[in-house]
C-alpha positions, 0 to 999 in steps of 0.5 A: 529592190524597187527597180526589180519589183517594176520589172517583174510587175512588167513581165507578169502584166504582159504575160497575163495578157498574152495568156488571156487575150491571144491564141498561142500555138503548141510551141508557145505553149510548151516553151511557157510550160518549160518556163513554169518548170524552170521557175519551180527550180529556181524556188528550190535554189532560192532556198539553198542559196539562202542557206548558203548565204546565211551560213556565213552569218555568225548570228545564224539566222533562222528562215522558220521556226522548225523543231525536229522530233527525236526519233529512233534510228531504224536498222538499215535493211537492204532490198534486193531487186532482180534486175534484168531488162528494164525500160527507162526514161520518159516517152508519156504525154506530160511535161518531162525535160528532154534529158529524160528520154528517149525511153530505151532498154538497159540490162541490170544485173541483181543489186541491192539498195539500202532501205533508207538514206544514210543518217548523221550518226552513221556518217559521224562514225566515218568522221570519227574513224578518220574518213577524211584523212584516209586517201585510200577511200577517196577518188583521185579528184576527190582527194585533191578537192578535199586537200585543196579546200581543207574539207573535214566535215560535211557542209554545215556541220560545226563542232563546239567542245566535242559537240556537233551542231548543223545549221539549218533554215531554222537556225544552228541546232544540235546534230540530230542523229536520226536525221538524214546527212545532208549537203554531201558532195558526190565525193564524200558520198563515194568515200563513205560508201567505200568505207562501208564496203558498198557503192553508190546506186546507178541512176537506172538501178534507182529508177528501177525501183522508183518505177514501182514506188509512189511519188510521195514524201516530205516535199516543199510543201511541208514547210520544214525545209529540213530533211526528215528521218525515216520511220521504224515501219517493220516492213520492206518497203523502200524509204526517203526515195523522194522528198527528202535528199536529192541522192548521188548516183554513180551515173555520169550525166550524158545523153540517153541513145538517140538524144538530140537536143532541140534547135535554138536556145532551148536545146542548151537548157540540159543538152550543153552541160552533159559533161563533168556532171553526176546524176542525182535522183529523187528531189528533196525537202525544198523541191516543189510537190509534183516537180519530180517523177521516176524518170527526172534527172538532176545533175550537179558536179561532183564537188557541189555540196550546197544542194540538199544532197544525201547518201543511198547505199547499193550493192552487187546481189 
């Protein structure tokens, strides 16, 4: 650890000296900005990795003392959107990753989005109905993964004498029925949507709605480090679009029309992962505030559970 800290101090010293004493060109400044954004991603990943590592400790250690408030579960409403020709992607002056462009037009059929994310209690109905034992609900790869890994419930869920508990960064807690179900793989999200007779949204459906929605939500700065329940507002405003759980889409992570990765090592940052990944949107409760935007494209393989991932359902209008 001492050697690691010494190396960190060495890097900090020389980078600060570079920024204070040198006149950097735009290429160098862009690289530094990319590095800062990358560090924000690692701040999130450190927390997801800590949670995953701590979950194997039989004492279930706590990183904070967050206490969940009891809330009622608002009725699941469905919001209808007209679709049509929509511009997606980013082309503005602020920082964005190369995989967010070029901005281009897509054609969307009319669609519906669930107003809020799927809750623990709703997902528990799927578990109790034998959802993990019904091959008709699962994609072929998902069923093979489920059988190979002996998956029977979401990651960090534990059943003890008929009572469900969930490991959180505040320790082992009773499963809160109103909170969004979290740490769900794409396979599980898709199977749940199938069970409900719905589907997952495409990334462009999600972005079309996000462009009309302020980037607000319970991000990392709230420090609870755990997804928050939806509010009973009585309005038709979409909830939990940002900063609660990363939301799986049914879209494969592939390049936008006209995308060309930059030359050199920076070109490997996103482009080389455009295979066998699914797109997630919205950020989570451990994403730094200001790091996400409507066009932000996260991506993970379909079996990944350890990220703060949840479910928003969609349907054809």
